[in-house]
Structure formats: C-alpha cells, structure tokens
C-alpha positions as CSV (number, residue, x, y, z in Angstrom):
1,Q,-19.8,16.8,12.3
2,V,-16.9,14.3,12.0
3,Q,-14.5,13.6,14.8
4,L,-11.1,12.2,13.8
5,V,-8.6,10.5,16.1
6,E,-5.2,9.6,14.9
7,S,-2.9,6.9,16.4
8,G,0.2,4.9,15.6
9,G,2.9,7.6,15.7
10,G,6.1,7.2,17.5
11,L,9.9,7.0,17.3
12,V,11.4,4.8,14.6
13,Q,14.9,4.3,13.1
14,P,15.6,5.3,9.5
15,G,14.5,2.6,7.2
16,G,11.8,1.5,9.6
17,S,8.0,1.4,9.2
18,L,5.0,2.7,11.0
19,R,1.3,2.5,10.3
20,L,-0.9,5.4,11.2
21,S,-4.6,5.0,11.8
22,C,-7.4,7.6,11.8
23,A,-10.7,6.6,13.2
24,A,-13.7,8.7,12.3
25,S,-17.1,9.0,14.0
26,G,-20.1,11.2,13.8
27,S,-21.1,11.1,10.1
28,I,-21.1,8.9,7.0
29,F,-17.4,8.2,6.7
30,S,-17.7,6.7,3.1
31,I,-18.7,10.0,1.5
32,Y,-15.6,11.9,2.5
33,A,-12.3,12.1,0.8
34,M,-9.6,11.3,3.4
35,R,-6.2,12.9,3.5
36,W,-3.0,12.8,5.5
37,Y,-1.1,16.0,6.0
38,R,2.1,16.6,7.9
39,Q,3.8,19.6,9.4
40,A,7.5,19.7,10.4
41,P,8.8,22.3,12.8
42,G,9.2,25.6,11.0
43,K,7.5,24.4,7.9
44,Q,4.1,24.7,6.3
45,R,1.6,21.9,6.5
46,E,1.8,19.7,3.4
47,L,-0.4,17.1,1.8
48,V,1.2,13.6,2.0
49,A,-1.5,11.4,0.6
50,A,-5.2,11.3,-0.2
51,I,-7.9,8.8,-1.0
52,T,-11.3,9.7,-2.5
53,S,-14.6,8.1,-1.6
54,G,-14.2,5.9,-4.6
55,G,-10.7,4.7,-3.7
56,T,-8.5,6.8,-6.0
57,T,-5.2,7.7,-4.4
58,V,-2.7,10.5,-4.8
59,Y,0.7,11.0,-3.2
60,A,3.3,13.7,-2.7
61,D,6.3,13.0,-4.8
62,S,8.5,12.8,-1.7
63,V,6.6,9.7,-0.4
64,K,5.7,7.9,-3.6
65,G,6.7,4.3,-3.5
66,R,7.2,4.4,0.3
67,F,3.8,5.3,1.7
68,T,0.4,3.8,1.1
69,I,-2.9,5.2,2.0
70,S,-6.0,3.0,2.4
71,R,-9.4,3.1,3.9
72,E,-11.7,0.6,5.5
73,N,-15.2,2.1,5.3
74,A,-16.7,-0.7,7.4
75,K,-14.5,0.4,10.3
76,N,-14.6,4.2,9.5
77,T,-10.9,4.2,9.4
78,V,-8.2,5.4,7.1
79,Y,-4.6,4.2,7.3
80,L,-1.2,5.4,6.2
81,Q,1.4,2.7,5.9
82,M,4.9,4.3,5.9
83,N,7.9,2.3,4.9
84,S,11.5,3.1,4.4
85,L,11.2,6.1,6.7
86,K,13.7,8.9,6.5
87,P,14.6,11.6,9.0
88,E,12.9,14.1,6.8
89,D,9.6,12.3,7.3
90,T,9.7,13.6,10.9
91,A,6.6,15.7,11.5
92,V,3.2,15.8,13.2
93,Y,0.8,13.9,10.9
94,Y,-2.8,15.0,10.7
95,C,-5.8,13.3,9.4
96,N,-8.3,15.3,7.3
97,A,-11.8,14.5,6.1
98,Y,-13.0,16.6,3.1
99,Y,-16.5,16.7,1.6
100,S,-16.2,18.5,-1.7
101,P,-19.9,19.4,-2.4
102,T,-19.8,21.7,0.6
103,G,-16.1,22.3,1.0
104,T,-16.3,21.0,4.6
105,N,-13.0,20.1,6.3
106,Y,-12.5,18.2,9.6
107,W,-9.1,17.7,11.3
108,G,-7.7,15.3,13.8
109,Q,-5.4,16.4,16.6
110,G,-2.3,15.0,15.0
111,T,0.2,12.3,15.9
112,Q,4.0,12.7,16.2
113,V,6.3,10.7,13.9
114,T,10.0,10.9,14.7
115,V,12.5,9.2,12.5
116,S,15.9,9.1,14.2
117,S,18.7,6.8,15.1
C-alpha cells in the first residue's frame, strides 16, 4: 500500500508559478513511476507529467516548457514545478504512483490549482 498526500495548490495570477508536492508513505517509493494528472470541471482527467523510477520524464504537449516534474527518493516525494501558469491550467491536480509489473495504481486526494486574475 502507498499513501499519497499532495500539497502546494492555491490561487495564482496568470504568469505566476506554483510548486506542487506529493509525499508518499507505506512502501518503497523508488520503485514506482510517479505521475501528475489534472481534472478541470466538466473534463476528463488528463496526464500532465510523469517520471519513471529511473528518472525519465514525459509531459503533455500543453505543459511542455512550462512544467517540470522531479522526484527526491530520499524524501519519498515527487514535485511539479509549474511556471507561466495560464487560466486553462486551472484544475484539481492528482498525484499517482504506478508499479508496472503488477499494474498497481495509487492516488492522492488532489489539490486545487486556480489561475485567475
């Protein structure tokens, strides 16, 4: 079992920055691929960024060049640095831990990000 707790969301003006954190507990953090998803009102949940256990990263086209995912295995934490935020980035952001050999998924409770002037 893995428990995930997100933090760092809030209200920010367009062009601003936020850093989301996701703290994991309960299992060996380093073996999991970690992913950030988001879900805006009335829309499907979408993958924003992912980082493998080996550190390889992937990003949605809509956030490339603006968002950076990173992980600190010693702290069991994954981060999402979000720069140049746009109103369309407004959503609930969810942290996900994925272990591919078993297809196991764990989710956090989500953190709200609102980009508005």
